[in-house]
C-alpha positions, 0 to 999 in steps of 0.5 A: 412579427412572428421571431420577436415581439408584436409589432403594429402600424399606426396611422401617419400624417401627411402634406396634401399631394400636389401636381409638380410645379404647383401649389408647393413649388417654393417647397424643396424635400426638406421643407414639405417635410418638416411640417409632417415631422413636427406634426407627428411629433406633436402627437406623440406623449413619450419619447420618439426612438428613432427616426427614418426618412428618404427621398427617391431624388435626392438634393445634394446638400442633404446627405442625410435627409432624415437627420436635416429634418429632424434637426429643422423640425427641432425635434429631439437631436438625441434620437437616431436618424438615418436615410434610405432608399428603395425607389418607389417602395421607400418608405415601405422599406423603411417601415419593414427596416423599423420593424426589424429594428423593434422586433430585436431591440429595446426600442419601441416608437419610431416615425417612418417617412418620405418625401419627393418634390419633383418641382425642385429637382436638382440639376447637377454637373457630369463627373468630369466637369466636376472633377475639373472644378474641384482642381479649378478651386484647388490651385495655387497659383495661375499656372496652376490654374492654367493647366487645369484650365488646358486639360478641359475639353468641350465633352466634358461640359455636361449636366446631369439632368434627373429622368424618371427613367431606369439607367439600366435600360434608358428607358422610362417607367412608362415605355417598360409598362407598356411592355407589359400593358401589350405581353398581358393584353390589358386593353385601354379601355380597361385601363381607363375604367380603373383610373375612373373607378379609382377618380370616383373612390377618392372623391367619395373619400374625400366628400366623407373625410376619410383624409382629413385626419391623415393631412397636415393643410400646408400653405392653405392646401387642405386637400390632394389636388388631383382626384377629378370629379369631372373626369369620365370615360369619354374625357380619358378616351380623348386622350393621347398615349404618353409613352408609345406614340409611334406604333399605333398601340400605345395605351398608357395615357396621362389620365391612366397613368400616375402623375408627377407630384410634391408631397411628403408622408410618415408613418408610426411603426410600434410595439405596444408600449409604443403605441401607448405613447400615441393618442388613443383613437389612432388607428392601429393594425398589426403587422403580420408579415412582410416580403421583398422580390426583384424580377429581371428587368430585361425579361420579366417585365419592370413592374412585376415583382410584387406577383412574386411576392404576394403568393410567397407571402400569403402561402406562408400563412395558409391564405387564399385572396379572398381571406383578404378584406382589404387590398391596397395595390400601388398604382404607378400605372392602372395597366401596371396593377391589371397586370398584377391581377391577370398574373396573380391569378394565373397558376402557372405564373405564379409556380414559376416565379413565386415557386408555390404551388397554392391555389389561391382563387380570384382575386376580389378586384371590389377590395383593391383601393377603396379610397382611391390609388396613386393615379387618382391620389398622386405619387410623390415616389419616397411618400407614396409608401407611408400614404399607402400603409397609413391609409391601409391602417386607417381602412383596416382598423375600422373593420371587424377583429381578424380582418387582413389586408395586403399592402404591396408597391412595385419600384423601379430596378424591377423591385417590390414591396408587400406587406400583411397587416392584421385588425 
């Protein structure tokens, strides 16, 4: 980092990513995380200075999930650990936090991860009924219990069922992205083409063993369950719109959207001293810079924040799009990625939203997501940052010295995080 000692990323490990209610249905977020943390720690030859972990859909039993993971994995209890959340950017934000701590302090090696069990989402009680139950349990005698019982209203008896929706707007990510696709005139065919390309690249990466040293097998599962060898434009075209079923203009389907996924992932953040504690063959790259951004979710497109962050970050370093050898862009939806690409090439949009005048040139789409993205690989929300950064680290580390990568993640709430890496 420019303001402190150099910070590096070293590729980490993850579980395979599988479908909700699938092979990992019996594992909650803690149980998915533990084998990843244990496998990561097993590769370190020296102390791990601190740990960061996160989950978007939290279990009430784990107030500090990171600490629970650490202790359940039977790792050194003297290591500080804390939980972070930034929706789909959670474990990427954790990397930024670790880099900030490490760049100014005396720590040298951090394990950062995230997890999501979409199968074992905890259903909670509404606020009023929760308060009522607490008061009922606190009542000291029959008279007090009767008084509390009389205070209960039928309208108080409600369950809280977590949904993949924005709380403020009450709309799902898919519904918001349908708006973006219409605003940017992204066709259904273009979305399906990108989805197909992602599956083909993910399958090819599996076949050549790209993921083998990035995955910790769990319950006999050794690879991601989503990449489809048998998909085609014809099959994708047969799928019905999943979010806009009424207007006749819906274009997002189950085939060009990321699936609900169970999985956990982690990555290393290190100084040069920290890297010496890891196996020499572990892929590593330098974290040059990072940027966070936010947009008005009512007027600017819920998942458009990275389009502001990327130009600002590149402008600081005098870089154009073609100067980046590898682009890893998280695919919440194929439409969202295509909106980003179109917006990044719109000079007026970049000037208005990013506040920079740079001419960045055409976007080199052929350099994007060479081993598949979230539509093909799956998207356990909090784990995606560690997955995509480890994937980028491994790919970039095999390139010539001086090669650069940009990693970008959009997140609910109008948030976005991006990082600049260098071999």
